[in-house]
N, CA, C and O atoms as a GROMACS GRO file, in nm:
protein
  544
    1MET      N    1  17.910  22.583   3.054
    1MET     CA    2  18.024  22.552   2.971
    1MET      C    3  18.126  22.663   2.988
    1MET      O    4  18.092  22.781   2.995
    2LYS      N    5  18.250  22.622   2.994
    2LYS     CA    6  18.362  22.716   2.997
    2LYS      C    7  18.437  22.699   2.865
    2LYS      O    8  18.454  22.588   2.815
    3LEU      N    9  18.482  22.812   2.811
    3LEU     CA   10  18.546  22.812   2.680
    3LEU      C   11  18.668  22.904   2.682
    3LEU      O   12  18.655  23.025   2.702
    4LEU      N   13  18.785  22.847   2.661
    4LEU     CA   14  18.909  22.923   2.648
    4LEU      C   15  18.954  22.910   2.503
    4LEU      O   16  18.987  22.800   2.457
    5MET      N   17  18.955  23.023   2.433
    5MET     CA   18  18.990  23.022   2.291
    5MET      C   19  19.127  23.087   2.273
    5MET      O   20  19.150  23.201   2.316
    6ILE      N   21  19.217  23.014   2.210
    6ILE     CA   22  19.354  23.062   2.190
    6ILE      C   23  19.389  23.048   2.042
    6ILE      O   24  19.387  22.939   1.986
    7TYR      N   25  19.422  23.161   1.980
    7TYR     CA   26  19.473  23.156   1.844
    7TYR      C   27  19.619  23.112   1.849
    7TYR      O   28  19.694  23.158   1.935
    8MET      N   29  19.658  23.023   1.759
    8MET     CA   30  19.795  22.971   1.760
    8MET      C   31  19.857  22.975   1.621
    8MET      O   32  19.795  22.934   1.522
    9LYS      N   33  19.980  23.025   1.615
    9LYS     CA   34  20.056  23.017   1.490
    9LYS      C   35  20.082  22.871   1.457
    9LYS      O   36  20.074  22.830   1.342
   10SER      N   37  20.112  22.793   1.561
   10SER     CA   38  20.126  22.648   1.542
   10SER      C   39  20.079  22.578   1.670
   10SER      O   40  20.092  22.630   1.781
   11PHE      N   41  20.026  22.459   1.650
   11PHE     CA   42  19.972  22.378   1.759
   11PHE      C   43  19.996  22.231   1.722
   11PHE      O   44  19.961  22.187   1.612
   12SER      N   45  20.054  22.158   1.813
   12SER     CA   46  20.069  22.014   1.790
   12SER      C   47  20.041  21.938   1.918
   12SER      O   48  20.055  21.992   2.028
   13TYR      N   49  20.001  21.814   1.900
   13TYR     CA   50  19.974  21.728   2.016
   13TYR      C   51  20.026  21.588   1.990
   13TYR      O   52  20.040  21.543   1.876
   14ASN      N   53  20.052  21.520   2.100
   14ASN     CA   54  20.094  21.381   2.096
   14ASN      C   55  20.021  21.310   2.211
   14ASN      O   56  20.044  21.344   2.327
   15PRO      N   57  19.934  21.212   2.181
   15PRO     CA   58  19.862  21.141   2.288
   15PRO      C   59  19.959  21.067   2.380
   15PRO      O   60  20.053  21.002   2.334
   16THR      N   61  19.934  21.078   2.512
   16THR     CA   62  20.024  21.011   2.607
   16THR      C   63  19.952  20.908   2.693
   16THR      O   64  19.993  20.792   2.696
   17ILE      N   65  19.845  20.947   2.762
   17ILE     CA   66  19.776  20.856   2.854
   17ILE      C   67  19.627  20.856   2.823
   17ILE      O   68  19.563  20.961   2.821
   18LYS      N   69  19.572  20.738   2.798
   18LYS     CA   70  19.428  20.725   2.772
   18LYS      C   71  19.355  20.726   2.906
   18LYS      O   72  19.390  20.651   2.997
   19THR      N   73  19.252  20.812   2.918
   19THR     CA   74  19.179  20.826   3.044
   19THR      C   75  19.034  20.779   3.034
   19THR      O   76  18.969  20.758   3.137
   20VAL      N   77  18.982  20.764   2.913
   20VAL     CA   78  18.845  20.715   2.893
   20VAL      C   79  18.855  20.590   2.805
   20VAL      O   80  18.872  20.600   2.684
   21GLU      N   81  18.844  20.475   2.867
   21GLU     CA   82  18.867  20.347   2.799
   21GLU      C   83  18.775  20.322   2.680
   21GLU      O   84  18.813  20.250   2.587
   22SER      N   85  18.655  20.378   2.681
   22SER     CA   86  18.560  20.353   2.573
   22SER      C   87  18.594  20.428   2.444
   22SER      O   88  18.532  20.404   2.340
   23MET      N   89  18.690  20.518   2.449
   23MET     CA   90  18.728  20.595   2.330
   23MET      C   91  18.829  20.517   2.245
   23MET      O   92  18.901  20.431   2.296
   24PRO      N   93  18.833  20.548   2.114
   24PRO     CA   94  18.927  20.478   2.026
   24PRO      C   95  19.072  20.503   2.066
   24PRO      O   96  19.103  20.602   2.133
   25ASP      N   97  19.160  20.413   2.025
   25ASP     CA   98  19.303  20.428   2.051
   25ASP      C   99  19.363  20.529   1.953
   25ASP      O  100  19.332  20.528   1.833
   26PHE      N  101  19.450  20.616   2.005
   26PHE     CA  102  19.521  20.714   1.924
   26PHE      C  103  19.668  20.711   1.964
   26PHE      O  104  19.700  20.705   2.082
   27THR      N  105  19.755  20.715   1.865
   27THR     CA  106  19.899  20.724   1.892
   27THR      C  107  19.966  20.829   1.805
   27THR      O  108  20.082  20.865   1.829
   28GLU      N  109  19.894  20.878   1.704
   28GLU     CA  110  19.953  20.968   1.606
   28GLU      C  111  19.967  21.111   1.659
   28GLU      O  112  19.873  21.168   1.715
   29GLU      N  113  20.084  21.167   1.639
   29GLU     CA  114  20.108  21.308   1.669
   29GLU      C  115  20.057  21.389   1.550
   29GLU      O  116  20.071  21.347   1.435
   30LYS      N  117  19.998  21.506   1.577
   30LYS     CA  118  19.948  21.592   1.470
   30LYS      C  119  19.993  21.735   1.494
   30LYS      O  120  20.012  21.778   1.608
   31LYS      N  121  20.009  21.809   1.383
   31LYS     CA  122  20.051  21.948   1.391
   31LYS      C  123  19.964  22.032   1.299
   31LYS      O  124  19.924  21.988   1.191
   32PHE      N  125  19.934  22.156   1.344
   32PHE     CA  126  19.848  22.248   1.271
   32PHE      C  127  19.913  22.386   1.270
   32PHE      O  128  19.986  22.422   1.362
   33GLU      N  129  19.885  22.463   1.165
   33GLU     CA  130  19.934  22.600   1.152
   33GLU      C  131  19.815  22.694   1.139
   33GLU      O  132  19.711  22.657   1.085
   34ASN      N  133  19.829  22.817   1.190
   34ASN     CA  134  19.726  22.920   1.176
   34ASN      C  135  19.590  22.865   1.218
   34ASN      O  136  19.498  22.856   1.136
   35VAL      N  137  19.578  22.828   1.345
   35VAL     CA  138  19.458  22.758   1.393
   35VAL      C  139  19.400  22.825   1.517
   35VAL      O  140  19.472  22.876   1.602
   36GLN      N  141  19.268  22.823   1.523
   36GLN     CA  142  19.197  22.870   1.642
   36GLN      C  143  19.167  22.748   1.728
   36GLN      O  144  19.089  22.661   1.689
   37ALA      N  145  19.228  22.741   1.844
   37ALA     CA  146  19.202  22.629   1.935
   37ALA      C  147  19.095  22.669   2.035
   37ALA      O  148  19.091  22.782   2.084
   38ALA      N  149  19.008  22.574   2.066
   38ALA     CA  150  18.902  22.595   2.164
   38ALA      C  151  18.918  22.491   2.273
   38ALA      O  152  18.895  22.372   2.251
   39PHE      N  153  18.957  22.536   2.392
   39PHE     CA  154  18.968  22.450   2.509
   39PHE      C  155  18.832  22.456   2.578
   39PHE      O  156  18.794  22.560   2.632
   40ILE      N  157  18.760  22.345   2.576
   40ILE     CA  158  18.619  22.346   2.616
   40ILE      C  159  18.596  22.254   2.735
   40ILE      O  160  18.641  22.139   2.737
   41GLN      N  161  18.524  22.306   2.835
   41GLN     CA  162  18.478  22.225   2.948
   41GLN      C  163  18.326  22.223   2.945
   41GLN      O  164  18.262  22.325   2.968
   42VAL      N  165  18.270  22.107   2.918
   42VAL     CA  166  18.125  22.090   2.923
   42VAL      C  167  18.091  22.055   3.068
   42VAL      O  168  18.150  21.965   3.128
   43GLU      N  169  17.994  22.128   3.124
   43GLU     CA  170  17.958  22.112   3.264
   43GLU      C  171  17.825  22.036   3.280
   43GLU      O  172  17.748  22.026   3.185
   44LYS      N  173  17.801  21.984   3.400
   44LYS     CA  174  17.678  21.909   3.428
   44LYS      C  175  17.553  21.989   3.391
   44LYS      O  176  17.458  21.934   3.335
   45GLU      N  177  17.554  22.118   3.423
   45GLU     CA  178  17.439  22.205   3.398
   45GLU      C  179  17.406  22.216   3.249
   45GLU      O  180  17.293  22.249   3.213
   46ASP      N  181  17.503  22.189   3.163
   46ASP     CA  182  17.482  22.203   3.020
   46ASP      C  183  17.385  22.100   2.964
   46ASP      O  184  17.328  22.120   2.856
   47VAL      N  185  17.366  21.991   3.034
   47VAL     CA  186  17.271  21.889   2.990
   47VAL      C  187  17.130  21.949   2.980
   47VAL      O  188  17.056  21.921   2.886
   48GLU      N  189  17.095  22.032   3.077
   48GLU     CA  190  16.962  22.095   3.080
   48GLU      C  191  16.948  22.206   2.976
   48GLU      O  192  16.836  22.238   2.935
   49ASN      N  193  17.059  22.264   2.934
   49ASN     CA  194  17.057  22.377   2.840
   49ASN      C  195  17.132  22.344   2.712
   49ASN      O  196  17.196  22.432   2.654
   50GLU      N  197  17.125  22.221   2.666
   50GLU     CA  198  17.207  22.175   2.555
   50GLU      C  199  17.191  22.260   2.429
   50GLU      O  200  17.292  22.299   2.370
   51THR      N  201  17.070  22.289   2.388
   51THR     CA  202  17.048  22.366   2.266
   51THR      C  203  17.108  22.505   2.276
   51THR      O  204  17.175  22.551   2.183
   52SER      N  205  17.084  22.572   2.386
   52SER     CA  206  17.135  22.707   2.408
   52SER      C  207  17.288  22.709   2.414
   52SER      O  208  17.352  22.797   2.355
   53VAL      N  209  17.346  22.613   2.484
   53VAL     CA  210  17.492  22.608   2.498
   53VAL      C  211  17.558  22.581   2.364
   53VAL      O  212  17.659  22.645   2.331
   54LYS      N  213  17.505  22.490   2.286
   54LYS     CA  214  17.562  22.461   2.154
   54LYS      C  215  17.554  22.584   2.063
   54LYS      O  216  17.648  22.614   1.990
   55LYS      N  217  17.442  22.655   2.068
   55LYS     CA  218  17.425  22.776   1.987
   55LYS      C  219  17.530  22.882   2.025
   55LYS      O  220  17.591  22.942   1.938
   56LYS      N  221  17.550  22.903   2.155
   56LYS     CA  222  17.649  23.001   2.202
   56LYS      C  223  17.791  22.958   2.166
   56LYS      O  224  17.872  23.041   2.125
   57LEU      N  225  17.820  22.830   2.180
   57LEU     CA  226  17.953  22.779   2.146
   57LEU      C  227  17.981  22.801   1.999
   57LEU      O  228  18.088  22.851   1.963
   58LEU      N  229  17.888  22.763   1.914
   58LEU     CA  230  17.904  22.779   1.770
   58LEU      C  231  17.926  22.927   1.734
   58LEU      O  232  18.016  22.959   1.656
   59LYS      N  233  17.844  23.014   1.789
   59LYS     CA  234  17.854  23.158   1.762
   59LYS      C  235  17.992  23.212   1.804
   59LYS      O  236  18.054  23.286   1.728
   60ASN      N  237  18.039  23.175   1.923
   60ASN     CA  238  18.168  23.223   1.971
   60ASN      C  239  18.284  23.172   1.887
   60ASN      O  240  18.378  23.246   1.861
   61LEU      N  241  18.278  23.047   1.845
   61LEU     CA  242  18.388  22.991   1.765
   61LEU      C  243  18.396  23.056   1.627
   61LEU      O  244  18.505  23.086   1.579
   62LYS      N  245  18.281  23.078   1.564
   62LYS     CA  246  18.281  23.145   1.434
   62LYS      C  247  18.332  23.289   1.448
   62LYS      O  248  18.410  23.336   1.365
   63TRP      N  249  18.289  23.356   1.554
   63TRP     CA  250  18.329  23.495   1.576
   63TRP      C  251  18.480  23.506   1.595
   63TRP      O  252  18.545  23.587   1.529
   64ILE      N  253  18.536  23.425   1.685
   64ILE     CA  254  18.679  23.438   1.716
   64ILE      C  255  18.766  23.393   1.599
   64ILE      O  256  18.873  23.450   1.576
   65ALA      N  257  18.724  23.292   1.526
   65ALA     CA  258  18.800  23.249   1.408
   65ALA      C  259  18.804  23.363   1.306
   65ALA      O  260  18.907  23.387   1.243
   66GLY      N  261  18.692  23.432   1.289
   66GLY     CA  262  18.689  23.546   1.198
   66GLY      C  263  18.781  23.658   1.244
   66GLY      O  264  18.852  23.718   1.162
   67LYS      N  265  18.780  23.686   1.373
   67LYS     CA  266  18.866  23.792   1.427
   67LYS      C  267  19.014  23.759   1.410
   67LYS      O  268  19.097  23.849   1.395
   68ASN      N  269  19.046  23.629   1.411
   68ASN     CA  270  19.187  23.587   1.397
   68ASN      C  271  19.220  23.539   1.256
   68ASN      O  272  19.326  23.480   1.233
   69ASN      N  273  19.128  23.566   1.161
   69ASN     CA  274  19.153  23.541   1.020
   69ASN      C  275  19.195  23.398   0.989
   69ASN      O  276  19.294  23.374   0.919
   70THR      N  277  19.119  23.303   1.043
   70THR     CA  278  19.145  23.163   1.012
   70THR      C  279  19.014  23.089   0.993
   70THR      O  280  18.911  23.128   1.049
   71ARG      N  281  19.017  22.983   0.915
   71ARG     CA  282  18.901  22.894   0.897
   71ARG      C  283  18.931  22.758   0.960
   71ARG      O  284  18.852  22.664   0.946
   72LYS      N  285  19.044  22.748   1.031
   72LYS     CA  286  19.084  22.622   1.096
   72LYS      C  287  19.053  22.630   1.245
   72LYS      O  288  19.092  22.725   1.313
   73ILE      N  289  18.982  22.529   1.295
   73ILE     CA  290  18.946  22.524   1.436
   73ILE      C  291  18.977  22.386   1.493
   73ILE      O  292  18.947  22.284   1.431
   74ILE      N  293  19.038  22.385   1.611
   74ILE     CA  294  19.065  22.262   1.684
   74ILE      C  295  18.978  22.262   1.809
   74ILE      O  296  18.981  22.358   1.886
   75LEU      N  297  18.902  22.156   1.830
   75LEU     CA  298  18.821  22.140   1.951
   75LEU      C  299  18.898  22.050   2.047
   75LEU      O  300  18.936  21.938   2.012
   76HIS      N  301  18.921  22.099   2.168
   76HIS     CA  302  18.999  22.025   2.267
   76HIS      C  303  18.922  22.020   2.399
   76HIS      O  304  18.889  22.124   2.457
   77SER      N  305  18.895  21.900   2.446
   77SER     CA  306  18.829  21.884   2.575
   77SER      C  307  18.930  21.917   2.685
   77SER      O  308  19.037  21.856   2.694
   78PHE      N  309  18.895  22.014   2.768
   78PHE     CA  310  18.986  22.062   2.872
   78PHE      C  311  18.909  22.070   3.002
   78PHE      O  312  18.854  22.175   3.037
   79ALA      N  313  18.905  21.960   3.075
   79ALA     CA  314  18.823  21.948   3.196
   79ALA      C  315  18.893  22.006   3.319
   79ALA      O  316  18.893  21.944   3.426
   80HIS      N  317  18.951  22.125   3.302
   80HIS     CA  318  19.023  22.189   3.414
   80HIS      C  319  18.980  22.334   3.432
   80HIS      O  320  19.047  22.410   3.502
   81LEU      N  321  18.869  22.372   3.369
   81LEU     CA  322  18.824  22.511   3.378
   81LEU      C  323  18.714  22.529   3.481
   81LEU      O  324  18.674  22.642   3.510
   82SER      N  325  18.663  22.419   3.536
   82SER     CA  326  18.552  22.424   3.630
   82SER      C  327  18.550  22.298   3.714
   82SER      O  328  18.606  22.195   3.675
   83GLU      N  329  18.486  22.307   3.830
   83GLU     CA  330  18.468  22.188   3.915
   83GLU      C  331  18.360  22.096   3.858
   83GLU      O  332  18.362  21.976   3.882
   84SER      N  333  18.267  22.152   3.783
   84SER     CA  334  18.154  22.077   3.729
   84SER      C  335  18.193  22.010   3.597
   84SER      O  336  18.248  22.075   3.508
   85LYS      N  337  18.165  21.882   3.586
   85LYS     CA  338  18.199  21.807   3.465
   85LYS      C  339  18.080  21.724   3.419
   85LYS      O  340  18.019  21.652   3.498
   86ALA      N  341  18.048  21.736   3.290
   86ALA     CA  342  17.946  21.651   3.231
   86ALA      C  343  18.004  21.512   3.207
   86ALA      O  344  18.126  21.494   3.209
   87GLU      N  345  17.918  21.416   3.185
   87GLU     CA  346  17.963  21.280   3.153
   87GLU      C  347  18.040  21.282   3.020
   87GLU      O  348  18.006  21.359   2.930
   88PRO      N  349  18.142  21.198   3.008
   88PRO     CA  350  18.224  21.197   2.886
   88PRO      C  351  18.142  21.175   2.758
   88PRO      O  352  18.170  21.239   2.656
   89GLU      N  353  18.043  21.088   2.762
   89GLU     CA  354  17.965  21.060   2.642
   89GLU      C  355  17.886  21.184   2.597
   89GLU      O  356  17.874  21.210   2.477
   90PHE      N  357  17.833  21.259   2.692
   90PHE     CA  358  17.760  21.382   2.659
   90PHE      C  359  17.856  21.484   2.602
   90PHE      O  360  17.826  21.547   2.500
   91THR      N  361  17.970  21.501   2.664
   91THR     CA  362  18.071  21.596   2.617
   91THR      C  363  18.112  21.562   2.474
   91THR      O  364  18.119  21.650   2.388
   92LYS      N  365  18.140  21.437   2.449
   92LYS     CA  366  18.182  21.394   2.314
   92LYS      C  367  18.072  21.420   2.212
   92LYS      O  368  18.100  21.458   2.099
   93SER      N  369  17.946  21.402   2.251
   93SER     CA  370  17.836  21.427   2.157
   93SER      C  371  17.828  21.576   2.122
   93SER      O  372  17.797  21.611   2.008
   94ILE      N  373  17.855  21.663   2.219
   94ILE     CA  374  17.859  21.808   2.192
   94ILE      C  375  17.970  21.838   2.092
   94ILE      O  376  17.948  21.910   1.994
   95PHE      N  377  18.088  21.784   2.115
   95PHE     CA  378  18.202  21.807   2.026
   95PHE      C  379  18.170  21.761   1.884
   95PHE      O  380  18.196  21.832   1.788
   96ASP      N  381  18.113  21.642   1.871
   96ASP     CA  382  18.082  21.588   1.738
   96ASP      C  383  17.980  21.675   1.666
   96ASP      O  384  17.992  21.699   1.546
   97ASN      N  385  17.879  21.722   1.738
   97ASN     CA  386  17.776  21.807   1.680
   97ASN      C  387  17.836  21.940   1.633
   97ASN      O  388  17.807  21.986   1.522
   98ILE      N  389  17.917  22.002   1.718
   98ILE     CA  390  17.978  22.130   1.683
   98ILE      C  391  18.074  22.114   1.566
   98ILE      O  392  18.078  22.200   1.477
   99GLU      N  393  18.151  22.007   1.563
   99GLU     CA  394  18.242  21.982   1.450
   99GLU      C  395  18.162  21.974   1.320
   99GLU      O  396  18.199  22.038   1.220
  100GLU      N  397  18.056  21.898   1.319
  100GLU     CA  398  17.974  21.883   1.199
  100GLU      C  399  17.914  22.016   1.154
  100GLU      O  400  17.916  22.049   1.036
  101ARG      N  401  17.862  22.093   1.248
  101ARG     CA  402  17.800  22.221   1.215
  101ARG      C  403  17.901  22.322   1.162
  101ARG      O  404  17.872  22.397   1.070
  102LEU      N  405  18.021  22.324   1.220
  102LEU     CA  406  18.126  22.413   1.170
  102LEU      C  407  18.170  22.371   1.030
  102LEU      O  408  18.190  22.457   0.944
  103LYS      N  409  18.186  22.243   1.007
  103LYS     CA  410  18.224  22.195   0.874
  103LYS      C  411  18.118  22.233   0.771
  103LYS      O  412  18.151  22.270   0.658
  104ASN      N  413  17.991  22.223   0.809
  104ASN     CA  414  17.882  22.261   0.719
  104ASN      C  415  17.883  22.411   0.689
  104ASN      O  416  17.822  22.456   0.592
  105SER      N  417  17.953  22.489   0.772
  105SER     CA  418  17.966  22.634   0.750
  105SER      C  419  18.099  22.670   0.682
  105SER      O  420  18.134  22.788   0.673
  106GLY      N  421  18.172  22.568   0.634
  106GLY     CA  422  18.294  22.594   0.559
  106GLY      C  423  18.422  22.600   0.639
  106GLY      O  424  18.524  22.644   0.586
  107PHE      N  425  18.419  22.558   0.765
  107PHE     CA  426  18.540  22.557   0.846
  107PHE      C  427  18.612  22.422   0.834
  107PHE      O  428  18.550  22.319   0.810
  108ASP      N  429  18.742  22.427   0.851
  108ASP     CA  430  18.825  22.307   0.859
  108ASP      C  431  18.839  22.277   1.008
  108ASP      O  432  18.905  22.351   1.080
  109VAL      N  433  18.776  22.169   1.055
  109VAL     CA  434  18.766  22.142   1.199
  109VAL      C  435  18.819  22.004   1.232
  109VAL      O  436  18.794  21.908   1.159
  110GLU      N  437  18.892  21.996   1.342
  110GLU     CA  438  18.936  21.868   1.395
  110GLU      C  439  18.922  21.869   1.546
  110GLU      O  440  18.914  21.975   1.608
  111GLN      N  441  18.920  21.751   1.604
  111GLN     CA  442  18.919  21.736   1.749
  111GLN      C  443  19.049  21.669   1.791
  111GLN      O  444  19.101  21.582   1.721
  112THR      N  445  19.101  21.711   1.905
  112THR     CA  446  19.212  21.636   1.963
  112THR      C  447  19.153  21.504   2.014
  112THR      O  448  19.033  21.497   2.038
  113PRO      N  449  19.235  21.400   2.030
  113PRO     CA  450  19.182  21.272   2.078
  113PRO      C  451  19.111  21.289   2.212
  113PRO      O  452  19.170  21.333   2.311
  114PHE      N  453  18.984  21.253   2.214
  114PHE     CA  454  18.902  21.267   2.334
  114PHE      C  455  18.935  21.156   2.433
  114PHE      O  456  18.950  21.040   2.394
  115GLY      N  457  18.947  21.193   2.560
  115GLY     CA  458  18.975  21.094   2.663
  115GLY      C  459  19.122  21.061   2.678
  115GLY      O  460  19.158  20.951   2.720
  116TYR      N  461  19.208  21.156   2.643
  116TYR     CA  462  19.353  21.139   2.652
  116TYR      C  463  19.417  21.260   2.718
  116TYR      O  464  19.369  21.373   2.705
  117PHE      N  465  19.526  21.234   2.789
  117PHE     CA  466  19.619  21.341   2.822
  117PHE      C  467  19.710  21.353   2.702
  117PHE      O  468  19.748  21.253   2.641
  118LEU      N  469  19.745  21.476   2.668
  118LEU     CA  470  19.825  21.502   2.549
  118LEU      C  471  19.946  21.587   2.583
  118LEU      O  472  19.938  21.677   2.666
  119ASP      N  473  20.058  21.558   2.518
  119ASP     CA  474  20.168  21.653   2.518
  119ASP      C  475  20.131  21.759   2.416
  119ASP      O  476  20.095  21.726   2.303
  120LEU      N  477  20.138  21.885   2.455
  120LEU     CA  478  20.101  21.995   2.366
  120LEU      C  479  20.221  22.084   2.337
  120LEU      O  480  20.302  22.111   2.426
  121ASN      N  481  20.231  22.130   2.214
  121ASN     CA  482  20.327  22.232   2.175
  121ASN      C  483  20.246  22.346   2.116
  121ASN      O  484  20.169  22.328   2.021
  122ILE      N  485  20.264  22.465   2.173
  122ILE     CA  486  20.183  22.580   2.136
  122ILE      C  487  20.273  22.699   2.106
  122ILE      O  488  20.367  22.728   2.180
  123ASP      N  489  20.242  22.767   1.995
  123ASP     CA  490  20.306  22.895   1.963
  123ASP      C  491  20.192  22.994   1.945
  123ASP      O  492  20.130  22.999   1.839
  124ALA      N  493  20.166  23.073   2.049
  124ALA     CA  494  20.052  23.166   2.049
  124ALA      C  495  20.102  23.310   2.059
  124ALA      O  496  20.178  23.343   2.150
  125PRO      N  497  20.060  23.395   1.966
  125PRO     CA  498  20.103  23.535   1.970
  125PRO      C  499  20.037  23.610   2.085
  125PRO      O  500  19.936  23.566   2.140
  126GLY      N  501  20.094  23.722   2.120
  126GLY     CA  502  20.044  23.801   2.232
  126GLY      C  503  19.973  23.927   2.188
  126GLY      O  504  20.031  24.035   2.191
  127TYR      N  505  19.848  23.915   2.148
  127TYR     CA  506  19.766  24.032   2.120
  127TYR      C  507  19.626  24.007   2.176
  127TYR      O  508  19.593  23.895   2.213
  128SER      N  509  19.547  24.110   2.182
  128SER     CA  510  19.420  24.109   2.255
  128SER      C  511  19.330  23.990   2.226
  128SER      O  512  19.289  23.921   2.319
  129LEU      N  513  19.297  23.965   2.102
  129LEU     CA  514  19.201  23.858   2.070
  129LEU      C  515  19.267  23.723   2.044
  129LEU      O  516  19.202  23.632   1.993
  130ALA      N  517  19.394  23.709   2.078
  130ALA     CA  518  19.460  23.579   2.066
  130ALA      C  519  19.417  23.486   2.178
  130ALA      O  520  19.426  23.364   2.165
  131ARG      N  521  19.369  23.543   2.290
  131ARG     CA  522  19.324  23.462   2.404
  131ARG      C  523  19.196  23.522   2.460
  131ARG      O  524  19.194  23.635   2.507
  132VAL      N  525  19.089  23.442   2.454
  132VAL     CA  526  18.959  23.490   2.502
  132VAL      C  527  18.894  23.379   2.583
  132VAL      O  528  18.891  23.263   2.541
  133PHE      N  529  18.840  23.416   2.702
  133PHE     CA  530  18.769  23.321   2.787
  133PHE      C  531  18.622  23.360   2.791
  133PHE      O  532  18.588  23.477   2.801
  134LYS      N  533  18.535  23.259   2.782
  134LYS     CA  534  18.390  23.282   2.790
  134LYS      C  535  18.327  23.181   2.884
  134LYS      O  536  18.365  23.064   2.888
  135ASN      N  537  18.232  23.228   2.960
  135ASN     CA  538  18.148  23.143   3.045
  135ASN      C  539  18.013  23.138   2.976
  135ASN      O  540  17.937  23.235   2.983
  136LEU      N  541  17.982  23.028   2.909
  136LEU     CA  542  17.858  23.022   2.828
  136LEU      C  543  17.740  22.973   2.909
  136LEU      O  544  17.629  22.962   2.857
   0.00000   0.00000   0.00000
């Protein structure tokens, strides 16, 4: 799994092109303030290490949100961090599990529409822990 975490003063998206037909239809634009975004690429190898990868992902998201003083997290599937890609259904199941676990820990969590290209608007400050990359 590859994980790019970016703290954002503001983050908004607008769905443009649906790429996974089995996913629900989305047309609504959404905007968030003071949010920790997680650009996540689930890889084929993660299927074999699912428990370990989910544990590491959860730990990293809680850690970085704390460092950036926010309880808001956005999970975004970003299949451009690696050549290896897990099946969409497996990736979505990871996202759903992590969202539920973070919510159970008191975080405000949302996912960007899965299986879509999105127009993104990002306002990200430039300090050390505003952008962190992890290879889990």
